[in-house]
C-alpha positions in Angstrom: -0.3 0.1 0.2 1.4 3.0 -1.0 2.3 5.7 1.7 -0.5 8.2 0.8 -2.8 5.8 0.7 -2.5 4.5 4.2 -2.6 8.1 5.7 -6.1 8.9 3.8 -6.8 5.9 5.8 -5.3 6.9 8.9 -7.4 10.2 8.4 -10.5 8.6 7.5 -10.8 7.2 11.0 -9.8 10.1 12.7 -6.0 9.1 13.9 -3.2 11.3 13.0 0.0 9.7 11.8 2.5 11.7 14.5 -0.8 9.4 17.4 0.7 6.4 15.7 3.9 6.9 15.3 4.1 8.8 19.1 2.5 5.1 20.1 5.1 3.0 18.3 7.6 4.6 20.0 5.7 4.7 23.3 5.2 1.3 23.2 8.9 0.3 22.2 10.1 2.4 25.7 7.8 0.5 27.7 9.4 -2.9 26.3 12.6 -1.7 26.1 12.4 0.5 29.5 9.6 1.2 31.3 7.9 -2.4 32.4 9.5 -3.7 35.4 11.0 -6.4 35.1 12.1 -5.7 31.6 10.4 -7.3 28.9 14.0 -7.6 27.1 15.2 -9.9 30.0 12.3 -12.8 28.9 11.3 -12.5 25.4 13.5 -12.3 22.0 12.1 -9.2 19.8 14.4 -8.6 16.7 13.4 -4.6 16.7 14.0 -3.9 20.4 17.3 -6.3 20.3 16.7 -8.5 22.5 17.3 -11.9 23.0 15.3 -13.4 25.9 14.9 -17.1 26.1 12.7 -17.4 29.1 9.7 -16.6 27.3 8.0 -17.2 23.8 10.3 -15.7 21.0 8.2 -13.3 19.9 9.0 -12.8 16.4 8.1 -16.6 16.1 5.0 -16.0 18.1 3.6 -13.1 16.1 1.2 -12.2 18.9 -2.0 -10.3 17.9 -2.3 -6.6 19.5 -5.4 -8.7 21.5 -3.5 -11.2 22.5 -0.3 -8.7 24.2 -3.0 -6.8 26.0 -4.5 -9.9 27.3 -0.7 -11.2 28.3 0.6 -8.0 29.8 -2.6 -7.3 32.0 -2.8 -10.8 33.8 0.0 -12.4 32.9 0.6 -15.9 31.4 2.4 -18.7 32.8 5.6 -17.4 34.5 5.2 -14.2 33.3 3.3 -11.7 35.7 0.6 -9.4 35.3 1.4 -5.9 34.7 -2.1 -4.3 35.0 -0.7 -3.0 38.6 2.9 -1.1 37.3 1.6 -0.4 33.9 -0.9 2.4 32.8 -3.6 1.1 30.8 -2.1 3.2 27.7 1.3 1.6 28.3 0.0 -1.6 28.1 -1.6 -0.8 24.7 1.4 0.9 23.4 3.4 -1.9 24.0 1.1 -4.2 22.5 0.8 -2.0 19.6 4.5 -1.9 19.0 4.7 -5.9 19.7 1.8 -6.9 17.4 3.0 -4.0 14.5 6.7 -5.5 14.7 5.9 -9.1 14.6 3.1 -8.8 12.1 1.0 -10.2 14.6 -2.0 -7.4 13.8 -2.3 -8.6 9.8 
């Protein structure tokens, strides 16, 4: 899809390209720095430069945004819930970031 078509589609749903870019950047920041413990410790994600081996390899798993929101909010297996340490905005941003860079949102 051409960049102009993407920008037009974004405008139709009422979002600005800056909002989407900032959500992506905020999500990467949550993944690499703000979540404690850091997501990078447990998860492999090429875009973040992480090679964790405890949790699933997110590049292979390709989770959807909904799957990431659920996992981060409630925890899964040994992964703790982050619903008390991260805001809803941070959780949505990291979910957007992970689903976007892995192709899980297609």
